[in-house]
Each structure stands twice: as C-alpha cells, then as structure tokens.
N, C-alpha and C positions, 0 to 999 in steps of 0.2 A: 570491348570492355567483355572479361570472361561470363559466362554464365553465372556462375559463383558470386563474383563481385558484384553483377548485376543483381541477382536475386536480393542480399544482403541490403544493397541501397535500395530498390522498390518496399523491402520487408520494413528496413527504417523508416523510408518516409510514410510507409503504413501508420507507424507509430505516433512519429511528431505530425502528421497530416488530420489525424483523427481531431483535432481542435480541442483535447482535453488534457488536463495536467493534472497529475496524481501527485501525492507529497504525503510523505509517513515520517513517523516521529516517536521515538521512543524514550520513557523517562523513568525514572524509580519503581514503579509497579504498574505502569500505564505503556502502550503501546498505541499508536491509531495511525488510520487513514484517511485521507480527505482526496474529495476530486468533485468537478463543479457535475452539476445536474444541468444536462439540457433537453428539454422536451419540444422538438423541432414543431409540432403542430398541435393546435390548441384541442386538437379534440382526440389526441392520445391520453390513454389512461396514465397520468404519471407514476403510479404506484408501480405499474409494470416496467418503467424504465430502470435501469442499473447499472453501476458496474462493479458492485460491489456482489463478493460471494462468500458463504460459507461455506468449508471444506470439512473440518471436524468442528465437533462443540466448542473446541477452544484456539481453533486455527481458521483465518478468515483470509480474504485477499481483494486488492483491487485491481483491476484490468485495462490497461490504455492501447486503443488500437481497433482491429476488426472484431467488432462484437461476436460475431458466428464463430470466429475461432477463439476467442476468447472462453465463449462455452463450451468447446471441445476439448479447452485444457483443463477446464474447471470438471468437466464429467470424468474427464482420468484423474484427475488430483483427487477428487472423491472416490475414485474406485481404487489407486494407489493406497489413500488409507484405510478404506475397508478392507482389503488383501492384509496390510499390517496388521491393523487390528486382529483379523480372524488369525493370522500365523502366531502372533508374539502375546496376544491378551492385553497390551496396553496399547494408548492411543499413540498415535507416531508423532512425531518431536518437529517443530518446525524446521531444522537444519535438515532432518532425515528426508521429509517430503520433499524440500527445495532443490536437495541433491538427486532425488531419483527424477523428480521431474526436469532437471539441466540435463541429466542420463539422456532421456527421453528427444529431449528437443534437439541434443545433438545428433541423435540418429537422424534426426528427419535433413540434416543438412550432408548425409552423406549418398544420397542416394536420388537420382533426377526425377523418379516418378513420385518422389514424397517434397511437397511444399513444404520451407519452416513455415511457423504461423507467424502471423504479422500482429503479434502483441507482445506488450512489456506487464509482467507479473511482478506486483509487489507482494509477498507474501508475510502477513504478520501473525502471532501467536504468543502464548507462555510456556517457555519451558521450564516446568517444577524445580529444573535445580539451576537454571542461569537464567530464568528471570525472563524480561521481555525478548519478541527476536523480531528484528527486519530482513527480510532476505529478497535482492532482487534478481529476477531471472529476466535473460534476454532470447531471443531465439535460436541463436546459435549454440546454446547451452552452457553460456556463461552465467554462473551465479555467484554472490559475493554479499556477508551480513552488511550492516548500516548501522549508525547510531541513528540518523535522517537520511532520507533520500527523496528523489522526487523523479518520474516517467512522463512521457509524452512532450506535449506542442514547446511547451516553457521550461524545460527540463534543467537547461543549464544557469537559466535565471535563478531558478528556485533552490538549486543547488548550492550558487554564488551566496545567497541570501543566507540558507540555511549553515554554511559554512562561517559567516560573519556574525551568526547569532550565538553559536555556538562556542565562539574563541571567547564571548563578554562570559559564558556560565562561570559557576563557580570562583568569583573575583577575579575575571578575566586569564583564569588558568585552563580554560577548556580546550587550548590547542597543546598544552602539554600533557592533558590525561583525560581523552575525550571521555571515558566510560565513569571517572568521577565526576566529570559535568555531567553527564547525563544522568546520573543517580539524585541530582540536586534540585530537577522538574519533577514536580509534584503532578496527578492528573489535570488538573484545571489548565496548568500550566504547558502541558504536552497537547492537548487539544488548541489552545490559543495561539499555543506557537503555528502550529500544524495552520491554521486558519489565518493565521501574522502571512505567512511565505505565501500563500495562495491568494490572499487579497492583493500582496505587492507585486507579485509577479503579472497580474491582471490588474492591475491599478482599480479594483472594484471593491467597492463594500457591497458582499454578499447578503441576500436574505437566506432566510431560513429554508425556504423553497427550491435553492439555486445551488446546494452543494449537500453532501452526503457526506458521512463522516463513519466509518467501521472503527469499532473499539475492543481491544483485551484489557481487561485492567481488572488487577487484585488490590486496589485503592479502598482503604475503610470510606473511601466517600461512594465508590460503588455499591448498589443496590447488593444486598446480599445474595438472592436470588440469581443474580445474572455475573456476580463476582468470579471472575477467570475466565469467563465465556466469550465468544465472538457475540458480536449483534452490532446494531447500525442506531446511531444517537437518534431519537425522535424530533419531530420539529419543536416542540417544546422546550427539550434541554439543548439544541442548535440555537436556539433563540438567544436563551442566557447566555451562550457563551459567547455568540455576536455581539450582543449586549455588552459583555463584559469588555470584549476586545475593542469595542467601540469607544468605550469611556477611557479604557487607557491609553487608545491612541489620542 
C-alpha cells in the first residue's frame, strides 16, 4: 500500500471510527445540522463538549472525526472568514468559505511533512441570494453542495434514508426536482427530518441532552433576534421537536 493510500485509509478510519454520525438538511428557509452528544464521563461538564462550531454570525459547522483536528480547522476557517470581511467589507458566503477551506485541505495532501486532517466538515449557512446552503468537505480537498447529507460512522445508512425521504417530497416528485422538493420543507419539518434520520440509523429514541442541533433560519417561526444567524437549539426547543417527532411516529 502506498503512503498516500495508507494516509487516506487511516484518515477515513478516523472519521468513521469516531463513533459519531452528523446529518444536515436544508429546506425553504432553514438549514440544520444534528449530531449525537456523547459525554464519556459523568464528572465532565457536558456544556464544554460539542461538535458544533460557529464561524461567522450566519455560518456554522458540524465536525466529525478527531476533535483536535476539528478545532484546528475551525480556527483556520474563522481566520479566513475574518480576512475576507476585512478585505471586501462584507461577510464571506458559505460557498466561498467551503471552496477556500477545500483548497487549503488539498495542499495538506501534497507534502509528506503535512498530515491531512482526520475530519469531515459539514458547513451550513444562508446565502442572501441563494438561500440555505450545505457544503461537505473531506480531508482530500473535495467539496460539494447538498440538499441533505451525512458524515461519520453511519454515513451511508443515513444518506440512503434521506434519499428515500427526499423522493417522497413534493407529492412524490422529489427525485425529478430535488430543489423544488426542498422548498416544500418548513423550519419544523427540516428539524424533524434530521432528528428522524439520526434516530433511524442508530435505532434510538434520543433525549434532549443526547443530541445537539445547529440551525440557521430565516423562517418567521424563528425569533426575530436570531433570524438568519447561526445558533444551537436549547434543550427546551430540542425537547419540543423530539416530542413532535415521537408523536408523529
């Protein structure tokens, strides 16, 4: 096995072997990410453990894989976003930030002295022209936009579930026009679809303290103060959506 393919294999193992699955879904005016929240020791302060990070006021991300590598990439992302704002006078868009970080990741694959980061990043935000956006980046520098996606341990199972659900949207026309299908999803439906996908692949009914959800929403259901801004849902809000999903089920 060549060093490059060994590196790629070990990096991908770090992502899938992290034991976490992250899922992201976008709708008409809302985009969310969800991931399990695992607290390995009862003495740990649960509020200090997270895989969700804010990058700009209206862009955030979920990281799957090695948490130390994740923090390094988030720091670099914040630096790139700040440099962009200083240079051009407005906040960076989700696609421009994803492209920049993917280019940086690709450089890490070129030299023996630089190890690719053992993480998969799902970046979400709202573009003021294009609406809600999801981008997934891998350690090799590949990035692409999604209507809904997953990363981590149960990535394939989650993707299969999301594809099936998407086909049924818009009166069964989701496969023919995925963009129009996504626009039928309200804020609550986006959150509950993400919860459903995570619950299905892990065959678990989660409690509010066992998951974390990051959201950016322009919906009228969103508080005026946080409309269009990245934030994490509170345990109270999570409880409401988990109960709504359980009742629907």
